[in-house]
C-alpha positions in Angstrom: 167.6 75.7 127.4 166.0 72.6 128.8 164.2 74.5 131.5 162.9 76.9 128.7 161.8 73.9 127.0 160.1 72.7 130.1 158.2 75.7 130.8 157.1 76.0 127.2 155.7 72.5 127.1 153.8 73.2 130.5 152.6 76.6 129.6 151.0 75.2 126.3 149.3 72.3 128.3 147.8 74.9 130.8 146.5 77.0 127.6 145.2 73.9 126.1 143.0 72.8 129.2 141.5 76.3 129.3 140.7 76.1 125.7 139.1 72.6 126.3 137.1 74.3 129.2 136.1 77.6 127.2 135.2 75.5 123.8 133.3 73.0 125.8 131.0 75.8 127.4 130.6 77.5 124.4 129.2 74.1 122.7 126.9 74.0 125.5 125.6 77.2 125.3 125.2 76.7 121.5 123.5 73.2 122.2 121.1 74.8 124.5 120.2 77.6 122.0 119.5 75.1 119.4 117.3 73.3 121.4 115.5 76.3 122.5 115.1 77.4 118.6 113.6 73.7 118.2 111.2 74.1 120.9 110.0 77.3 119.3 109.4 75.5 116.2 107.2 72.8 118.2 105.3 75.8 119.9 104.1 77.0 116.7 102.9 73.7 115.7 103.7 70.3 117.1 103.3 69.1 113.4 106.1 70.9 112.2 108.8 68.5 113.3 107.3 66.2 110.5 108.7 68.5 107.9 112.0 70.3 109.8 113.3 66.9 111.5 113.5 64.6 108.3 115.0 67.5 106.4 117.3 68.2 109.3 118.4 64.4 109.7 119.0 63.9 105.9 121.2 67.2 105.7 123.4 66.3 108.9 124.0 62.6 107.6 124.7 64.0 104.0 127.5 66.4 105.3 129.0 63.9 107.6 129.2 61.1 104.8 130.3 63.4 102.2 132.8 65.7 104.0 133.4 64.5 107.4 133.1 60.8 107.7 135.4 60.8 111.0 132.8 62.9 112.6 130.4 60.2 112.8 129.5 58.7 116.3 129.8 60.2 119.6 133.5 60.7 119.7 133.9 58.4 122.9 134.7 55.4 120.7 137.1 57.4 118.3 139.0 58.8 121.3 139.4 55.1 122.9 140.7 54.0 119.3 143.0 56.9 119.3 144.6 55.8 122.5 144.7 51.9 121.6 146.0 52.7 118.0 149.9 52.2 117.2 149.1 54.2 113.9 149.9 57.9 114.1 147.8 58.4 110.9 144.9 57.0 112.2 145.1 58.7 115.5 145.4 62.1 113.5 142.6 61.5 111.5 140.3 61.0 114.4 141.5 63.8 116.6 142.0 66.4 113.8 140.7 69.9 114.5 138.9 69.9 111.5 136.7 67.0 112.7 136.5 68.6 116.4 134.8 71.7 114.6 132.8 69.5 112.4 131.5 67.6 115.3 130.3 70.6 117.1 128.4 72.1 114.0 126.9 68.7 112.9 125.9 68.0 116.6 124.2 71.6 116.9 122.4 70.9 113.7 121.2 67.6 114.8 119.7 69.3 118.0 118.2 72.0 115.7 116.4 69.3 114.2 115.3 67.7 117.4 117.3 64.8 117.6 117.6 62.8 121.0 121.2 63.1 121.4 123.8 64.7 123.8 126.8 66.7 123.6 129.0 65.1 126.2 130.4 62.3 123.9 131.4 64.7 121.3 132.9 67.2 123.9 135.2 64.1 124.6 136.7 63.9 121.3 136.9 67.8 120.7 138.7 68.0 124.2 141.1 65.1 123.4 141.4 66.7 119.8 142.6 70.1 121.1 145.1 68.6 123.7 146.3 66.0 120.9 147.1 68.9 118.7 148.6 71.2 121.3 150.8 68.3 122.4 152.2 67.9 119.2 153.1 71.7 118.9 154.7 71.4 122.4 156.8 68.3 121.3 155.6 66.3 124.4 157.2 62.8 124.6 155.4 59.8 122.8 153.8 58.4 126.0 152.5 62.0 127.1 151.3 62.6 123.6 149.4 59.2 123.0 148.2 58.7 126.8 148.2 61.6 129.1 147.3 64.2 126.9 144.3 62.5 125.1 143.2 61.4 128.5 143.4 64.8 129.8 141.5 66.4 127.0 138.9 63.8 127.4 138.5 64.2 131.3 138.6 68.0 130.6 135.8 67.9 128.4 133.6 65.8 130.4 134.2 68.0 133.5 133.6 71.0 131.8 130.5 69.6 129.9 128.6 68.6 133.0 130.3 71.0 135.6 131.4 67.4 137.3 135.2 67.8 137.8 135.4 64.5 139.7 133.3 62.5 137.1 135.9 63.7 134.5 138.9 62.2 136.4 137.1 58.8 136.8 135.6 58.6 133.6 139.0 59.1 132.2 140.1 56.2 134.3 137.3 53.9 134.1 136.5 54.2 130.3 138.8 56.1 128.2 141.9 54.3 129.8 141.4 50.4 130.8 144.9 50.5 132.0 145.4 53.6 133.8 149.1 54.5 134.3 150.2 56.4 137.6 152.4 58.6 135.8 149.5 60.2 133.6 147.2 61.1 136.8 149.0 64.5 137.3 148.2 65.5 133.6 144.7 64.7 134.1 144.2 66.0 137.4 145.8 69.5 136.4 143.6 69.7 133.0 140.4 68.9 134.8 141.1 71.4 137.6 142.0 74.2 134.9 138.9 73.4 132.8 136.6 73.3 135.8 137.8 76.7 137.0 137.0 77.9 133.3 133.7 76.5 133.7 133.2 78.2 137.3 134.4 81.4 135.7 131.9 81.7 132.8 128.8 79.7 134.4 129.4 79.8 138.1 128.6 77.0 140.4 125.8 75.0 139.5 124.2 71.4 139.3 122.3 70.6 136.0 119.4 68.9 137.9 119.3 71.3 140.8 120.1 70.5 144.4 118.3 67.8 146.4 118.6 66.5 149.7 116.6 63.0 149.4 117.6 60.1 151.6 116.7 56.3 151.7 116.0 55.1 155.1 117.8 51.9 156.1 114.7 49.6 156.0 112.1 48.6 153.2 113.1 51.6 151.2 116.2 49.9 150.2 114.2 47.6 148.0 114.3 50.3 145.5 117.9 50.1 145.2 117.5 46.3 144.1 114.6 46.9 141.9 116.1 50.1 140.0 119.6 48.2 139.7 117.7 45.2 138.2 115.6 47.1 135.9 118.2 49.8 134.8 120.6 47.1 134.1 118.2 44.9 131.8 116.8 47.9 130.0 120.3 49.5 129.7 122.0 46.4 128.6 119.3 45.7 125.9 119.8 49.2 124.5 123.4 48.9 124.3 123.2 45.3 122.9 120.7 46.8 120.2 123.0 49.5 119.1 126.1 47.1 119.1 124.1 44.8 116.5 122.6 47.8 114.6 126.3 49.4 114.1 126.9 46.2 111.9 123.8 46.7 109.7 120.2 46.1 109.8 118.4 43.1 108.2 116.4 42.8 105.3 115.3 45.9 103.2 116.0 48.3 106.2 119.8 47.3 106.3 119.9 47.6 102.5 118.5 51.0 102.6 120.6 52.2 105.2 123.8 51.1 103.5 122.8 52.1 99.9 121.0 55.3 100.5 121.9 56.6 103.9 120.3 59.9 103.3 116.9 58.7 102.5 117.2 56.4 105.2 118.1 59.3 107.8 115.1 61.3 106.6 112.8 58.2 107.3 114.2 58.2 110.7 113.5 61.8 111.2 110.3 61.4 110.3 110.0 58.4 112.7 111.2 60.3 115.3 108.7 63.5 114.8 105.8 60.7 115.1 107.2 59.8 118.3 107.4 63.3 119.3 103.6 64.0 118.6 102.8 60.8 120.5 104.9 62.0 123.5 103.5 65.2 123.7 106.8 66.5 122.1 108.6 65.5 125.1 111.3 63.6 123.5 113.5 66.1 121.5 116.9 67.2 122.5 119.0 66.0 125.3 116.6 65.5 127.7 117.7 67.7 130.5 114.6 69.8 130.9 112.6 67.0 131.2 114.7 65.0 133.7 114.9 67.9 135.6 111.0 68.4 135.5 110.5 64.9 136.7 113.0 65.3 139.5 111.1 68.5 140.6 107.9 66.8 140.2 106.9 69.5 137.6 106.7 67.5 134.5 104.4 64.5 133.5 106.5 61.2 133.5 103.7 58.7 132.1 105.7 56.6 129.1 108.2 59.4 129.0 111.1 56.8 129.7 110.1 54.3 127.1 109.4 56.9 124.4 112.8 58.9 125.3 114.5 55.3 124.7 112.8 54.7 121.4 113.8 58.2 120.2 117.4 57.7 121.1 117.4 54.5 119.3 116.0 56.0 116.3 118.5 58.9 116.2 121.2 56.5 116.5 120.0 54.5 113.5 119.9 57.6 111.5 123.9 57.8 111.3 123.8 61.4 112.7 126.7 62.7 115.2 125.7 63.0 118.9 126.1 61.1 122.2 123.8 59.1 124.7 124.8 60.4 128.0 122.0 62.9 128.6 119.7 61.0 126.7 120.5 58.1 128.7 119.9 60.1 132.2 117.0 61.2 130.7 115.5 57.8 130.0 116.6 56.7 133.5 114.6 59.5 135.5 111.5 58.3 133.5 111.9 54.7 134.3 112.7 55.7 137.8 109.6 57.6 138.1 107.5 54.9 136.5 108.8 52.3 138.9 107.9 55.1 142.0 104.2 54.1 141.2 104.6 50.8 142.2 106.8 51.5 145.4 104.8 54.4 146.8 106.7 54.3 150.0 109.9 55.5 148.4 110.4 58.9 147.9 109.8 59.9 144.3 113.1 62.1 143.8 115.1 59.0 145.2 113.4 56.6 142.7 114.3 59.2 139.8 118.0 59.6 140.9 118.2 55.7 141.3 116.6 55.4 138.0 119.0 57.5 136.3 122.2 56.1 137.9 120.8 52.4 137.1 120.0 52.8 133.4 123.2 55.0 132.8 125.2 52.2 134.3 123.5 49.8 132.3 124.2 51.5 129.0 127.7 52.9 129.6 128.9 50.1 132.0 131.0 52.3 134.1 129.5 52.0 137.5 131.8 54.4 139.0 131.7 57.1 136.7 127.7 56.5 136.7 127.2 57.3 140.7 129.6 60.0 140.8 128.0 61.8 137.7 124.6 61.6 139.3 125.6 62.6 142.5 127.4 65.6 141.3 124.5 66.5 138.8 122.1 66.3 141.6 124.4 67.9 144.4 123.2 65.1 146.7 125.9 63.4 148.9 123.1 61.8 151.0 122.4 59.2 148.4 125.9 58.4 147.8 125.7 54.6 149.3 122.4 53.9 147.6 123.7 55.3 144.2 126.9 53.0 144.4 124.9 50.0 145.3 122.1 50.5 142.4 125.1 51.4 140.1 127.0 48.1 140.5 123.7 45.8 140.7 122.9 47.6 137.2 126.5 46.9 136.0 126.3 43.5 136.9 122.8 42.7 135.2 123.9 44.5 132.0 127.2 42.6 131.7 124.9 39.4 131.4 122.8 41.1 128.6 125.7 42.7 127.1 129.2 41.2 127.9 130.9 43.8 125.8 130.9 47.3 126.5 129.4 49.8 123.8 132.1 52.3 123.7 135.0 49.5 123.7 132.8 47.6 120.9 132.3 50.6 118.6 136.2 51.6 119.3 137.2 48.2 118.0 135.1 49.0 114.8 137.3 52.0 114.1 140.6 50.1 114.7 139.6 47.6 112.1 138.5 50.2 109.7 134.9 49.2 109.4 133.4 52.4 110.6 135.7 54.2 108.1 134.4 52.2 105.2 130.8 52.1 106.4 130.2 55.1 108.1 126.3 54.8 107.9 126.5 51.7 110.1 128.4 53.1 113.1 125.1 55.6 114.2 126.3 58.2 116.7 127.1 55.9 119.6 
């Protein structure tokens, strides 16, 4: 009898890990289609976002606040809070399947409106929700349910979303669980492997930013590591600090409007984003994957892109719509790296772009190991491993000076304190 229960539990877990992979891939495909539809809108007229984006932002914020307040944010702070809270009720509210489904549709609506958001953060919460609920069905032990399954679901979500299995494992250890326990390692590994197999079966073996083989010579070119690390750490840390401060409310009339008239405030944010889009040549909408890949391949103009994309992400965050910052941060980093390349002509452009990505991402998220692993896997460039590691840790150190508290940890504490539930407009998308 015990043997049957064990096999039942394992079977449910395996099904759950595969389900995370399938849902993550379908979410990715739907997100890509949403961005393609918005690009068609822009191709008709670059002025159309002045209408579409404000209306879309207002609709998303209204639905979020009225029906799905727990769907706010990227999903990573909620997952961290679910791991740390002793309250089964709060955990269930943040990781319910209803909220997971809402997260998918609200994020897609945001991308249809041109928001500068990513889907990776939401995928973490979605994966954790699937595993959490299947764990309850299979009657796993408390430790496995509270730690192992939620961690495994989040890791599997990252692995399938980026097609970066190693990054999924590292992110679960480095960010989702600051106190990783050895007995959960097998759970995470199996979930990531199964989700990765599903991703390979559905989409094949691919790298989001293509394949690069650039290297840095052990000479003056390594100055780029220091330059990118310092710049990425400063900018990424400032970005995170701003998001943490704004999650507590804005000063003056803007703060009053944000709290008392969130739908109107979201509409104004949408209008501002559309204006930024016009100023940037319509390059700052969506996740930024295409722009980052184009910059890496040398087929996209880079002038001002990093700055405009960072502003677009801040505006999207302030609006209060659900969505993540993983992809936009990588895109911003690619733009800043390309800009630094103009003052360091002796360093290969591709190297500067890759280093810019890892530096800014590490500065924002403050997970240096995840940062260099994810960029290495997304570019399939193992030659840059040592420069990526060094840049990532320099950026992390600088960012900690600018912003001593991790962005996701700070926002998770607001969920644990109940402030985010009471003041959903202030939490943004994280």
